[in-house]
Biopython code that builds the backbone (N, CA, C, O; Angstrom):
import numpy as np
from Bio.PDB.StructureBuilder import StructureBuilder

atoms = [
    (1, "UNK", "N", (-17.455, -23.439, -8.593)),
    (1, "UNK", "CA", (-16.835, -22.232, -9.087)),
    (1, "UNK", "C", (-15.375, -22.215, -8.593)),
    (1, "UNK", "O", (-15.137, -22.528, -7.426)),
    (2, "UNK", "N", (-14.415, -21.868, -9.419)),
    (2, "UNK", "CA", (-12.978, -21.929, -8.908)),
    (2, "UNK", "C", (-12.637, -20.749, -7.880)),
    (2, "UNK", "O", (-13.316, -19.728, -7.772)),
    (3, "UNK", "N", (-11.565, -21.018, -7.194)),
    (3, "UNK", "CA", (-11.181, -19.990, -6.229)),
    (3, "UNK", "C", (-10.636, -18.750, -6.981)),
    (3, "UNK", "O", (-10.051, -18.877, -8.057)),
    (4, "UNK", "N", (-10.843, -17.544, -6.389)),
    (4, "UNK", "CA", (-10.348, -16.356, -7.000)),
    (4, "UNK", "C", (-8.895, -16.304, -6.608)),
    (4, "UNK", "O", (-8.516, -16.772, -5.535)),
    (5, "UNK", "N", (-8.006, -15.686, -7.550)),
    (5, "UNK", "CA", (-6.660, -15.668, -7.340)),
    (5, "UNK", "C", (-6.265, -14.256, -6.733)),
    (5, "UNK", "O", (-6.781, -13.214, -7.136)),
    (6, "UNK", "N", (-5.352, -14.303, -5.777)),
    (6, "UNK", "CA", (-4.775, -13.061, -5.268)),
    (6, "UNK", "C", (-3.690, -12.577, -6.180)),
    (6, "UNK", "O", (-2.872, -13.388, -6.614)),
    (7, "UNK", "N", (-3.625, -11.248, -6.516)),
    (7, "UNK", "CA", (-2.595, -10.683, -7.427)),
    (7, "UNK", "C", (-1.219, -10.755, -6.642)),
    (7, "UNK", "O", (-1.080, -10.286, -5.513)),
    (8, "UNK", "N", (-0.313, -11.328, -7.288)),
    (8, "UNK", "CA", (1.014, -11.384, -6.568)),
    (8, "UNK", "C", (1.574, -10.003, -6.338)),
    (8, "UNK", "O", (2.138, -9.781, -5.267)),
    (9, "UNK", "N", (1.476, -9.101, -7.203)),
    (9, "UNK", "CA", (2.054, -7.697, -6.999)),
    (9, "UNK", "C", (1.317, -7.044, -5.798)),
    (9, "UNK", "O", (1.970, -6.353, -5.016)),
    (10, "UNK", "N", (0.095, -7.218, -5.633)),
    (10, "UNK", "CA", (-0.586, -6.624, -4.485)),
    (10, "UNK", "C", (-0.144, -7.276, -3.250)),
    (10, "UNK", "O", (0.137, -6.605, -2.258)),
    (11, "UNK", "N", (-0.071, -8.509, -3.264)),
    (11, "UNK", "CA", (0.384, -9.360, -2.077)),
    (11, "UNK", "C", (1.733, -8.854, -1.493)),
    (11, "UNK", "O", (1.942, -8.814, -0.281)),
    (12, "UNK", "N", (2.679, -8.451, -2.479)),
    (12, "UNK", "CA", (4.026, -7.932, -2.007)),
    (12, "UNK", "C", (3.890, -6.581, -1.567)),
    (12, "UNK", "O", (4.667, -6.193, -0.694)),
    (13, "UNK", "N", (3.033, -5.800, -2.025)),
    (13, "UNK", "CA", (3.057, -4.325, -1.671)),
    (13, "UNK", "C", (2.169, -3.847, -0.613)),
    (13, "UNK", "O", (2.417, -2.810, 0.001)),
    (14, "UNK", "N", (1.108, -4.595, -0.371)),
    (14, "UNK", "CA", (0.106, -4.191, 0.731)),
    (14, "UNK", "C", (-0.063, -5.156, 1.763)),
    (14, "UNK", "O", (0.205, -6.340, 1.560)),
    (15, "UNK", "N", (-0.521, -4.707, 2.938)),
    (15, "UNK", "CA", (-0.903, -5.545, 4.001)),
    (15, "UNK", "C", (-2.094, -5.000, 4.742)),
    (15, "UNK", "O", (-2.420, -3.827, 4.563)),
    (16, "UNK", "N", (-2.752, -5.766, 5.550)),
    (16, "UNK", "CA", (-3.951, -5.234, 6.241)),
    (16, "UNK", "C", (-3.674, -5.085, 7.657)),
    (16, "UNK", "O", (-2.899, -5.844, 8.240)),
    (17, "UNK", "N", (-4.335, -4.047, 8.278)),
    (17, "UNK", "CA", (-4.233, -3.910, 9.833)),
    (17, "UNK", "C", (-5.274, -4.705, 10.399)),
    (17, "UNK", "O", (-6.089, -5.293, 9.689)),
    (18, "UNK", "N", (-5.283, -4.752, 11.697)),
    (18, "UNK", "CA", (-6.362, -5.652, 12.372)),
    (18, "UNK", "C", (-7.718, -5.091, 12.154)),
    (18, "UNK", "O", (-8.678, -5.862, 12.148)),
    (19, "UNK", "N", (-7.891, -3.748, 11.964)),
    (19, "UNK", "CA", (-9.189, -3.139, 11.757)),
    (19, "UNK", "C", (-9.573, -3.263, 10.214)),
    (19, "UNK", "O", (-10.652, -2.785, 9.861)),
    (20, "UNK", "N", (-8.870, -3.787, 9.419)),
    (20, "UNK", "CA", (-9.265, -3.835, 8.047)),
    (20, "UNK", "C", (-8.742, -2.754, 7.180)),
    (20, "UNK", "O", (-9.105, -2.695, 6.005)),
    (21, "UNK", "N", (-7.918, -1.898, 7.677)),
    (21, "UNK", "CA", (-7.364, -0.801, 6.776)),
    (21, "UNK", "C", (-6.163, -1.415, 5.970)),
    (21, "UNK", "O", (-5.564, -2.414, 6.369)),
    (22, "UNK", "N", (-5.871, -0.794, 4.886)),
    (22, "UNK", "CA", (-4.822, -1.224, 4.010)),
    (22, "UNK", "C", (-3.514, -0.334, 4.274)),
    (22, "UNK", "O", (-3.510, 0.895, 4.200)),
    (23, "UNK", "N", (-2.462, -1.088, 4.575)),
    (23, "UNK", "CA", (-1.137, -0.494, 4.829)),
    (23, "UNK", "C", (-0.286, -0.579, 3.613)),
    (23, "UNK", "O", (-0.234, -1.630, 2.974)),
    (24, "UNK", "N", (0.440, 0.568, 3.234)),
    (24, "UNK", "CA", (1.265, 0.549, 2.107)),
    (24, "UNK", "C", (2.528, 1.447, 2.375)),
    (24, "UNK", "O", (2.537, 2.278, 3.283)),
    (25, "UNK", "N", (3.533, 1.245, 1.583)),
    (25, "UNK", "CA", (4.752, 2.119, 1.647)),
    (25, "UNK", "C", (4.424, 3.448, 1.038)),
    (25, "UNK", "O", (3.562, 3.577, 0.169)),
    (26, "UNK", "N", (5.129, 4.417, 1.515)),
    (26, "UNK", "CA", (4.893, 5.823, 1.069)),
    (26, "UNK", "C", (5.530, 5.917, -0.339)),
    (26, "UNK", "O", (6.610, 5.380, -0.585)),
    (27, "UNK", "N", (4.807, 6.635, -1.271)),
    (27, "UNK", "CA", (5.233, 6.797, -2.596)),
    (27, "UNK", "C", (6.283, 7.882, -2.701)),
    (27, "UNK", "O", (6.303, 8.773, -1.852)),
    (28, "UNK", "N", (7.210, 7.859, -3.755)),
    (28, "UNK", "CA", (8.024, 8.940, -3.976)),
    (28, "UNK", "C", (9.436, 8.857, -3.299)),
    (28, "UNK", "O", (10.165, 9.844, -3.211)),
    (29, "UNK", "N", (9.756, 7.688, -2.853)),
    (29, "UNK", "CA", (11.176, 7.486, -2.214)),
    (29, "UNK", "C", (12.117, 6.617, -2.978)),
    (29, "UNK", "O", (13.143, 6.234, -2.415)),
    (30, "UNK", "N", (11.851, 6.256, -4.261)),
    (30, "UNK", "CA", (12.685, 5.326, -4.875)),
    (30, "UNK", "C", (14.038, 6.002, -5.421)),
    (30, "UNK", "O", (15.140, 5.477, -5.264)),
    (31, "UNK", "N", (13.841, 7.168, -6.050)),
    (31, "UNK", "CA", (15.053, 7.886, -6.545)),
    (31, "UNK", "C", (14.692, 9.347, -6.628)),
    (31, "UNK", "O", (13.546, 9.736, -6.403)),
    (32, "UNK", "N", (15.664, 10.133, -6.948)),
    (32, "UNK", "CA", (15.492, 11.558, -7.103)),
    (32, "UNK", "C", (15.364, 12.289, -5.716)),
    (32, "UNK", "O", (14.616, 13.250, -5.538)),
    (33, "UNK", "N", (16.164, 11.741, -4.761)),
    (33, "UNK", "CA", (16.127, 12.430, -3.496)),
    (33, "UNK", "C", (16.623, 13.711, -3.326)),
    (33, "UNK", "O", (16.246, 14.426, -2.397)),
    (34, "UNK", "N", (17.548, 14.104, -4.259)),
    (34, "UNK", "CA", (18.125, 15.472, -4.150)),
    (34, "UNK", "C", (17.055, 16.583, -4.461)),
    (34, "UNK", "O", (17.127, 17.678, -3.904)),
    (35, "UNK", "N", (16.149, 16.308, -5.280)),
    (35, "UNK", "CA", (15.194, 17.329, -5.543)),
    (35, "UNK", "C", (13.990, 17.339, -4.448)),
    (35, "UNK", "O", (13.175, 18.261, -4.425)),
    (36, "UNK", "N", (13.946, 16.366, -3.641)),
    (36, "UNK", "CA", (12.964, 16.295, -2.526)),
    (36, "UNK", "C", (13.462, 17.174, -1.427)),
    (36, "UNK", "O", (14.665, 17.375, -1.264)),
    (37, "UNK", "N", (12.509, 17.713, -0.652)),
    (37, "UNK", "CA", (12.819, 18.516, 0.482)),
    (37, "UNK", "C", (13.175, 17.476, 1.651)),
    (37, "UNK", "O", (12.775, 16.312, 1.640)),
    (38, "UNK", "N", (13.894, 17.974, 2.559)),
    (38, "UNK", "CA", (14.338, 17.110, 3.720)),
    (38, "UNK", "C", (13.093, 16.801, 4.576)),
    (38, "UNK", "O", (12.991, 15.726, 5.167)),
    (39, "UNK", "N", (12.145, 17.761, 4.632)),
    (39, "UNK", "CA", (10.881, 17.516, 5.331)),
    (39, "UNK", "C", (10.122, 16.384, 4.702)),
    (39, "UNK", "O", (9.659, 15.498, 5.419)),
    (40, "UNK", "N", (9.969, 16.367, 3.381)),
    (40, "UNK", "CA", (9.328, 15.221, 2.669)),
    (40, "UNK", "C", (9.938, 13.918, 2.924)),
    (40, "UNK", "O", (9.260, 12.917, 3.153)),
    (41, "UNK", "N", (11.373, 13.927, 2.880)),
    (41, "UNK", "CA", (12.109, 12.623, 3.093)),
    (41, "UNK", "C", (11.827, 12.157, 4.444)),
    (41, "UNK", "O", (11.634, 10.950, 4.594)),
    (42, "UNK", "N", (11.775, 12.934, 5.445)),
    (42, "UNK", "CA", (11.599, 12.613, 6.746)),
    (42, "UNK", "C", (10.176, 12.084, 7.086)),
    (42, "UNK", "O", (10.010, 11.100, 7.807)),
    (43, "UNK", "N", (9.211, 12.755, 6.553)),
    (43, "UNK", "CA", (7.809, 12.372, 6.772)),
    (43, "UNK", "C", (7.421, 11.152, 5.957)),
    (43, "UNK", "O", (6.409, 10.526, 6.269)),
    (44, "UNK", "N", (8.155, 10.789, 4.951)),
    (44, "UNK", "CA", (7.787, 9.622, 3.991)),
    (44, "UNK", "C", (8.462, 8.343, 4.499)),
    (44, "UNK", "O", (8.541, 7.385, 3.730)),
    (45, "UNK", "N", (8.939, 8.267, 5.707)),
    (45, "UNK", "CA", (9.500, 7.080, 6.207)),
    (45, "UNK", "C", (8.378, 6.119, 6.608)),
    (45, "UNK", "O", (7.275, 6.556, 6.939)),
    (46, "UNK", "N", (8.654, 4.818, 6.581)),
    (46, "UNK", "CA", (7.733, 3.819, 7.165)),
    (46, "UNK", "C", (6.565, 3.484, 6.156)),
    (46, "UNK", "O", (6.707, 3.448, 4.934)),
    (47, "UNK", "N", (5.472, 3.259, 6.791)),
    (47, "UNK", "CA", (4.272, 2.926, 5.988)),
    (47, "UNK", "C", (3.129, 3.927, 6.173)),
    (47, "UNK", "O", (3.214, 4.755, 7.080)),
    (48, "UNK", "N", (2.074, 3.899, 5.372)),
    (48, "UNK", "CA", (0.932, 4.745, 5.607)),
    (48, "UNK", "C", (-0.343, 3.957, 5.430)),
    (48, "UNK", "O", (-0.303, 2.866, 4.862)),
    (49, "UNK", "N", (-1.502, 4.471, 5.902)),
    (49, "UNK", "CA", (-2.734, 3.809, 5.685)),
    (49, "UNK", "C", (-3.389, 4.461, 4.451)),
    (49, "UNK", "O", (-3.460, 5.687, 4.364)),
    (50, "UNK", "N", (-3.877, 3.623, 3.482)),
    (50, "UNK", "CA", (-4.482, 4.231, 2.198)),
    (50, "UNK", "C", (-5.836, 4.874, 2.542)),
    (50, "UNK", "O", (-6.484, 4.543, 3.535)),
    (51, "UNK", "N", (-6.182, 5.708, 1.760)),
    (51, "UNK", "CA", (-7.457, 6.326, 1.793)),
    (51, "UNK", "C", (-8.582, 5.285, 1.328)),
    (51, "UNK", "O", (-8.269, 4.276, 0.696)),
    (52, "UNK", "N", (-9.907, 5.578, 1.671)),
    (52, "UNK", "CA", (-10.883, 4.512, 1.368)),
    (52, "UNK", "C", (-11.086, 4.263, -0.095)),
    (52, "UNK", "O", (-11.385, 3.113, -0.414)),
    (53, "UNK", "N", (-10.966, 5.170, -1.031)),
    (53, "UNK", "CA", (-11.090, 4.850, -2.379)),
    (53, "UNK", "C", (-9.903, 3.961, -2.958)),
    (53, "UNK", "O", (-10.075, 3.094, -3.815)),
    (54, "UNK", "N", (-8.746, 4.265, -2.417)),
    (54, "UNK", "CA", (-7.647, 3.459, -2.854)),
    (54, "UNK", "C", (-7.732, 2.070, -2.277)),
    (54, "UNK", "O", (-7.438, 1.077, -2.942)),
    (55, "UNK", "N", (-8.138, 2.021, -1.032)),
    (55, "UNK", "CA", (-8.234, 0.720, -0.288)),
    (55, "UNK", "C", (-9.235, -0.216, -0.969)),
    (55, "UNK", "O", (-9.047, -1.431, -1.033)),
    (56, "UNK", "N", (-10.328, 0.416, -1.484)),
    (56, "UNK", "CA", (-11.324, -0.293, -2.166)),
    (56, "UNK", "C", (-10.799, -1.028, -3.333)),
    (56, "UNK", "O", (-11.144, -2.190, -3.544)),
    (57, "UNK", "N", (-9.932, -0.361, -4.141)),
    (57, "UNK", "CA", (-9.231, -0.970, -5.251)),
    (57, "UNK", "C", (-8.360, -2.227, -4.899)),
    (57, "UNK", "O", (-8.421, -3.295, -5.507)),
    (58, "UNK", "N", (-7.502, -1.940, -3.785)),
    (58, "UNK", "CA", (-6.618, -2.982, -3.372)),
    (58, "UNK", "C", (-7.291, -4.186, -2.841)),
    (58, "UNK", "O", (-6.821, -5.302, -3.064)),
    (59, "UNK", "N", (-8.371, -4.014, -2.147)),
    (59, "UNK", "CA", (-9.190, -5.128, -1.585)),
    (59, "UNK", "C", (-9.771, -5.993, -2.691)),
    (59, "UNK", "O", (-9.996, -7.179, -2.451)),
    (60, "UNK", "N", (-10.010, -5.515, -3.801)),
    (60, "UNK", "CA", (-10.510, -6.287, -5.014)),
    (60, "UNK", "C", (-9.471, -7.312, -5.444)),
    (60, "UNK", "O", (-9.820, -8.406, -5.888)),
    (61, "UNK", "N", (-8.176, -6.956, -5.310)),
    (61, "UNK", "CA", (-7.097, -7.696, -5.776)),
    (61, "UNK", "C", (-6.614, -8.773, -4.716)),
    (61, "UNK", "O", (-5.834, -9.661, -5.060)),
    (62, "UNK", "N", (-7.063, -8.679, -3.505)),
    (62, "UNK", "CA", (-6.716, -9.569, -2.366)),
    (62, "UNK", "C", (-7.915, -10.009, -1.729)),
    (62, "UNK", "O", (-8.251, -9.546, -0.639)),
    (63, "UNK", "N", (-8.610, -10.907, -2.359)),
    (63, "UNK", "CA", (-9.917, -11.397, -1.882)),
    (63, "UNK", "C", (-9.928, -12.135, -0.467)),
    (63, "UNK", "O", (-10.871, -12.041, 0.320)),
    (64, "UNK", "N", (-8.874, -12.815, -0.254)),
    (64, "UNK", "CA", (-8.755, -13.727, 0.946)),
    (64, "UNK", "C", (-7.963, -13.141, 2.153)),
    (64, "UNK", "O", (-7.889, -13.756, 3.217)),
    (65, "UNK", "N", (-7.393, -11.969, 1.958)),
    (65, "UNK", "CA", (-6.513, -11.462, 3.086)),
    (65, "UNK", "C", (-7.236, -10.457, 3.941)),
    (65, "UNK", "O", (-6.535, -9.652, 4.555)),
    (66, "UNK", "N", (-8.493, -10.397, 4.057)),
    (66, "UNK", "CA", (-9.149, -9.304, 4.755)),
    (66, "UNK", "C", (-9.418, -9.726, 6.143)),
    (66, "UNK", "O", (-9.973, -8.954, 6.926)),
]
sb = StructureBuilder()
sb.init_structure("model")
sb.init_model(0)
sb.init_chain("A")
sb.init_seg("    ")
for serial, (resi, resn, name, xyz) in enumerate(atoms, 1):
    if name == "N":
        sb.init_residue(resn, " ", resi, " ")
    sb.init_atom(name, np.array(xyz, "f"), 0.0, 1.0, " ", f" {name:<3s}", serial, name[0])
structure = sb.get_structure()
C-alpha cells in the first residue's frame, strides 16, 4: 500500500505541540483592521490551540506529523 501524502497547505499552516494539540494562527488578521476593535487586534496576536473538532479535521491531512 502506498504512503499517504501530507497536504502541503496544512503543512504550512498548522503545527503540533508536544502533547498533540494543533497550533494555528489566529483568523481575521489579514486585512480590514480599521473595522476591528483594538481589543480584538491585541488578543489575536501569535498562535492559538484549535478546538478538538477542528483538530480532528487537520490531523486527517497530516498523517505523519503527530
